[in-house]
C-alpha positions as CSV (number, residue, x, y, z in Angstrom):
1,M,66.6,46.9,40.8
2,Q,70.3,46.3,40.8
3,L,72.2,43.5,42.7
4,K,74.2,46.2,44.6
5,D,70.9,47.4,46.1
6,F,70.8,44.3,48.3
7,H,74.2,44.6,49.8
8,Y,75.0,44.9,53.5
9,T,78.0,44.2,55.7
10,V,78.0,41.5,58.3
11,P,81.1,41.3,60.6
12,E,82.9,38.0,60.2
13,E,82.6,37.2,63.9
14,L,78.8,37.2,63.7
15,I,78.8,34.4,61.1
16,A,77.8,31.2,62.9
17,D,80.0,28.3,61.9
18,H,78.7,26.0,64.6
19,P,75.2,25.6,66.0
20,I,74.1,27.0,69.3
21,K,74.6,24.6,72.2
22,K,70.9,23.8,72.7
23,R,68.5,23.7,69.8
24,G,65.6,26.1,70.2
25,E,67.3,28.7,72.3
26,S,68.4,30.9,69.5
27,R,67.4,34.5,69.4
28,L,64.5,35.7,67.4
29,L,63.9,39.2,66.0
30,H,60.2,40.0,65.6
31,L,59.7,42.5,62.7
32,N,56.4,44.1,62.2
33,K,56.0,44.4,58.4
34,S,53.3,47.1,58.7
35,N,55.2,49.7,60.7
36,G,58.8,48.3,60.8
37,S,58.9,48.0,64.6
38,I,61.4,45.5,66.0
39,E,61.3,43.4,69.1
40,D,64.1,41.1,70.5
41,R,62.8,37.7,71.5
42,H,63.9,34.1,71.6
43,Y,62.9,31.3,69.2
44,Y,60.8,29.6,71.8
45,D,58.7,32.8,72.0
46,L,57.0,31.6,68.7
47,V,54.5,29.9,71.0
48,D,53.5,33.4,72.2
49,I,53.7,35.1,68.9
50,L,51.6,32.7,66.8
51,K,47.9,32.4,67.6
52,E,45.1,29.9,67.5
53,G,43.9,29.3,64.0
54,D,47.3,30.0,62.4
55,V,48.6,27.4,59.9
56,L,52.4,26.8,60.2
57,V,53.9,25.2,57.2
58,L,57.2,23.2,57.5
59,N,59.5,21.6,54.9
60,D,60.1,17.9,55.9
61,T,62.9,17.4,53.4
62,K,66.0,15.5,54.7
63,V,69.6,16.4,54.0
64,I,71.7,13.6,52.6
65,K,75.4,13.3,53.3
66,A,76.0,14.6,49.8
67,R,79.8,15.3,49.9
68,L,81.9,12.3,48.9
69,I,85.6,12.0,48.6
70,T,86.5,9.7,45.7
71,Q,89.8,8.5,44.3
72,K,90.9,8.2,40.7
73,S,93.0,5.4,39.4
74,S,96.0,7.7,39.6
75,S,95.5,8.0,43.3
76,T,94.3,11.6,42.9
77,K,91.4,12.5,45.1
78,R,88.3,14.2,43.7
79,E,85.5,15.7,45.8
80,I,82.0,15.3,44.4
81,V,78.7,16.6,45.8
82,L,75.4,14.9,44.8
83,V,72.8,17.3,43.5
84,E,69.3,17.4,45.0
85,Q,66.6,14.8,44.2
86,H,64.0,15.6,41.5
87,G,60.9,13.5,41.8
88,K,60.0,10.3,43.5
89,V,61.5,8.2,40.7
90,D,64.8,10.1,40.4
91,D,67.5,7.8,39.3
92,W,70.2,7.5,42.0
93,L,72.3,5.1,39.9
94,S,72.9,7.8,37.3
95,H,72.9,11.2,38.9
96,R,74.2,14.7,38.6
97,V,77.1,15.8,40.8
98,L,79.2,18.9,41.3
99,Y,82.9,18.2,41.3
100,R,86.1,19.9,42.2
101,G,89.3,19.3,40.2
102,R,89.5,17.9,36.7
103,L,87.3,15.1,35.4
104,K,86.7,13.8,31.9
105,K,84.2,11.4,30.4
106,D,84.9,7.7,31.3
107,D,87.0,8.5,34.3
108,V,86.7,5.9,37.0
109,L,86.3,7.1,40.6
110,H,86.6,4.8,43.6
111,I,84.8,4.8,47.0
112,A,86.0,1.8,49.0
113,E,85.3,-1.2,46.8
114,H,82.7,0.7,44.7
115,E,83.3,2.2,41.2
116,L,81.7,5.4,39.9
117,I,81.9,6.0,36.1
118,V,81.9,9.6,34.7
119,K,79.3,9.3,32.0
120,E,79.0,12.9,30.9
121,I,80.6,16.3,31.6
122,L,77.9,19.0,31.6
123,G,79.9,22.1,32.1
124,N,79.9,24.6,35.0
125,G,81.4,22.0,37.3
126,L,78.6,19.5,36.8
127,A,78.8,15.9,35.6
128,I,76.7,12.8,35.4
129,I,78.1,9.7,37.2
130,H,76.9,6.1,37.1
131,S,77.0,3.7,40.0
132,K,75.9,0.1,40.4
133,V,74.9,0.9,44.0
134,D,72.3,3.5,44.9
135,L,74.3,6.7,45.5
136,R,72.1,7.6,48.5
137,E,73.3,4.4,50.2
138,L,76.9,5.2,49.4
139,A,76.4,8.8,50.7
140,E,75.0,7.5,53.9
141,R,77.9,5.1,54.4
142,Y,80.8,7.2,53.2
143,G,79.6,10.8,52.7
144,N,79.8,13.9,54.8
145,V,77.3,16.6,55.6
146,P,77.5,19.3,52.9
147,L,78.1,22.3,55.1
148,P,78.0,25.7,53.4
149,P,81.5,26.6,52.1
150,Y,81.7,29.8,54.2
151,M,82.0,27.6,57.4
152,N,85.4,26.6,56.1
153,R,85.5,23.4,58.1
154,T,84.9,19.7,57.9
155,A,81.6,18.4,59.2
156,T,81.7,16.7,62.6
157,D,79.4,14.0,64.2
158,D,77.5,16.9,65.8
159,D,76.6,18.3,62.4
160,I,75.0,15.0,61.4
161,E,72.3,15.8,63.9
162,R,72.3,19.6,64.0
163,Y,72.4,20.2,60.2
164,Q,69.1,18.4,60.0
165,T,65.6,19.4,61.2
166,V,63.9,17.4,63.9
167,F,61.1,16.6,61.5
168,A,63.2,15.6,58.5
169,R,61.6,12.7,56.6
170,E,62.0,12.8,52.9
171,A,65.7,12.4,51.9
172,G,66.8,14.4,48.9
173,S,68.2,17.8,49.9
174,V,71.9,18.9,49.7
175,A,71.3,21.9,52.0
176,A,69.1,22.4,55.0
177,P,66.0,24.5,55.3
178,T,67.9,26.6,57.8
179,A,65.2,28.5,59.6
180,S,63.9,25.1,60.7
181,L,67.2,24.1,62.3
182,N,66.1,26.0,65.4
183,M,62.7,24.3,65.7
184,T,62.2,21.7,68.4
185,D,59.6,19.0,69.0
186,E,58.7,20.7,72.3
187,I,58.0,24.0,70.6
188,L,55.9,22.3,67.9
189,Q,53.9,20.5,70.5
190,K,53.2,23.7,72.4
191,L,52.1,25.4,69.2
192,K,49.7,22.5,68.5
193,D,48.4,22.6,72.0
194,K,47.6,26.3,71.5
195,G,45.6,25.6,68.4
196,V,48.1,26.2,65.6
197,A,47.8,23.8,62.8
198,V,51.1,22.3,61.7
199,V,51.3,21.0,58.2
200,Y,54.2,19.8,56.0
201,V,55.3,20.1,52.4
202,T,58.5,18.8,50.8
203,L,60.9,20.9,48.7
204,H,64.4,19.3,48.1
205,V,66.8,22.2,48.5
206,G,69.5,22.4,45.9
207,L,72.9,23.9,45.8
208,G,71.6,26.3,43.1
209,T,69.7,28.1,45.8
210,F,73.0,29.4,47.2
211,L,74.8,30.1,43.9
212,P,75.7,33.8,43.4
213,I,73.6,36.0,41.1
214,R,75.9,36.8,38.2
215,V,73.9,39.7,36.6
216,D,73.6,43.3,37.7
217,D,69.9,43.5,36.8
218,I,68.3,41.0,39.2
219,A,65.2,40.7,36.9
220,K,67.4,38.8,34.4
221,H,68.5,36.1,37.0
222,K,67.1,32.6,36.2
223,M,66.4,30.4,39.2
224,H,67.2,26.7,39.1
225,Q,64.3,24.1,39.5
226,E,63.6,22.4,42.8
227,Y,61.3,19.4,43.2
228,F,58.4,19.9,45.6
229,S,55.4,17.9,46.8
230,I,52.4,19.3,48.8
231,P,50.2,16.6,50.3
232,Q,46.5,16.9,49.6
233,A,45.7,17.3,53.3
234,S,48.2,20.1,53.7
235,A,46.8,22.0,50.7
236,K,43.3,21.6,52.1
237,L,44.2,23.1,55.4
238,I,46.1,26.0,53.8
239,R,43.2,26.7,51.4
240,E,40.7,26.7,54.2
241,A,42.8,29.1,56.2
242,K,43.1,31.5,53.3
243,L,39.3,31.4,52.6
244,S,38.6,32.1,56.3
245,E,41.2,34.8,56.5
246,R,43.4,33.0,59.0
247,R,47.2,33.4,58.7
248,V,49.5,31.0,56.9
249,I,53.0,31.2,58.3
250,A,55.9,29.8,56.3
251,L,58.8,28.4,58.2
252,G,61.6,29.3,55.8
253,T,62.1,30.5,52.3
254,T,61.9,27.0,50.9
255,V,58.3,26.7,52.1
256,T,57.6,30.2,50.8
257,R,58.8,29.3,47.3
258,T,56.8,26.1,47.3
259,L,53.5,27.7,48.4
260,E,53.8,30.7,46.2
261,Y,54.8,28.7,43.1
262,A,51.8,26.4,43.5
263,H,49.3,29.0,44.8
264,D,46.8,28.5,41.9
265,T,46.6,24.8,42.5
266,I,46.5,25.1,46.3
267,M,43.5,27.5,46.0
268,G,41.7,25.2,43.5
269,T,39.9,22.0,44.3
270,S,42.7,19.5,43.8
271,D,41.9,16.1,45.2
272,H,45.4,14.8,45.0
273,D,49.0,15.7,46.1
274,I,50.5,18.6,44.2
275,V,53.9,17.9,42.8
276,G,56.2,19.9,40.4
277,E,59.4,21.7,39.8
278,A,59.5,25.2,41.4
279,D,61.7,27.8,39.7
280,I,60.1,30.9,41.1
281,F,62.4,33.9,41.8
282,I,60.8,36.2,44.3
283,Y,62.1,39.7,44.7
284,P,60.7,43.1,45.7
285,G,57.5,43.9,43.8
286,Y,56.2,40.4,44.1
287,D,52.6,40.1,45.3
288,F,52.4,37.3,47.8
289,K,49.4,35.0,47.3
290,I,49.6,32.5,50.1
291,I,51.8,33.4,53.1
292,N,50.9,36.0,55.7
293,G,54.0,35.5,57.9
294,L,57.6,34.3,57.4
295,I,60.1,32.8,59.9
296,T,63.6,32.9,58.4
297,N,67.2,33.2,59.2
298,Y,69.6,36.0,58.3
299,H,70.8,35.6,54.7
300,A,73.9,36.4,52.8
301,P,74.2,39.8,51.0
302,E,72.9,39.9,47.4
303,S,71.4,36.4,47.7
304,T,68.1,35.2,46.2
305,V,66.8,34.3,49.7
306,L,67.6,37.8,51.0
307,M,65.6,39.3,48.1
308,L,62.7,37.0,48.8
309,T,62.7,38.2,52.4
310,A,63.0,41.8,51.3
311,A,60.0,41.2,49.0
312,F,57.9,40.1,51.9
313,A,59.0,42.7,54.5
314,S,60.1,45.4,52.1
315,W,63.8,46.3,52.0
316,D,63.2,49.7,53.7
317,K,62.0,47.8,56.8
318,L,64.2,44.7,56.4
319,K,67.5,46.6,56.1
320,P,67.1,48.4,59.5
321,A,66.2,45.1,61.0
322,Y,69.4,43.6,59.7
323,D,71.4,46.6,61.0
324,H,69.7,46.1,64.4
325,A,70.7,42.4,64.3
326,V,74.3,43.4,63.6
327,N,74.3,46.0,66.4
328,Q,72.8,43.5,68.9
329,Q,75.2,40.8,67.7
330,Y,72.8,38.3,66.4
331,R,74.3,35.2,64.8
332,F,74.0,35.0,61.0
333,F,73.4,32.5,58.3
334,S,72.6,28.7,58.5
335,Y,73.5,28.0,62.1
336,G,72.5,31.5,63.2
337,D,69.5,33.2,64.8
338,S,66.1,33.7,63.2
339,M,63.5,36.4,62.6
340,I,59.7,36.3,62.2
341,I,58.1,38.8,59.9
342,L,54.3,39.4,60.5
């Protein structure tokens, strides 16, 4: 398969650069993966679409204000973006960053009264910086929400709330699990009342997820690693659902990568939390082991997340669904509308 096989055209005016006014009222396209039929719904209709006994899996990662504007001694400004957390004991005093502009080893960067020292230049726009203060604390005080570059705007106070899921708990992501941005506490409660089991995993979303594929043959693409954790209780409920032939629904591609990467351990008899570094690249031809349904947003052409979605739905059914979404003027990408594939 070639990269060009996963190209489509989305009109610029359909790219959502701001969230819908009220969370949970986004549109939802229901795609039947068996016959390719399409139904136009709303996100709150998930309560009708999911059924008693289903297990809905959510990613409870929390986006940090990862974008920081620093100043060199020469008064030159440098933008740095903290890279996602890896592991519970990840060192936030010395940490990897993406940077714009020129940096060299031993440069001193200033944020208010704080100094950051460039310890190492890694290449490809990455460096390691050292701080005497936890960088997550500096990010919370002085940072901005790391909105996707295509939005081409500065984050606002509204983004602090809206570029975050309502169930975010574990800080460490530098990008949101976007299909979850449309979920509300009210919808979750209605699903639970219906008998849908709602469980959580954590996968800290990294910028690498959204980096372009730079090879024509997609099989040669290497995915970056992302830290994940699956609580023992979540794994138990997922395993029981699979063994009793009940559906496991992933809310987003981040959940999908987590569950599919750890499928052997989930289906084993583990008596502890499952943790690791997921680097699975899912594209058409992949045999899904855990998920039976996928709720996801509309993804950029030629992206790894589009290929994952195409692997689950099959491209010959997903592409017409995307064409339909364009014709019906759905909103695309992170702040856009969603689809459920069952």
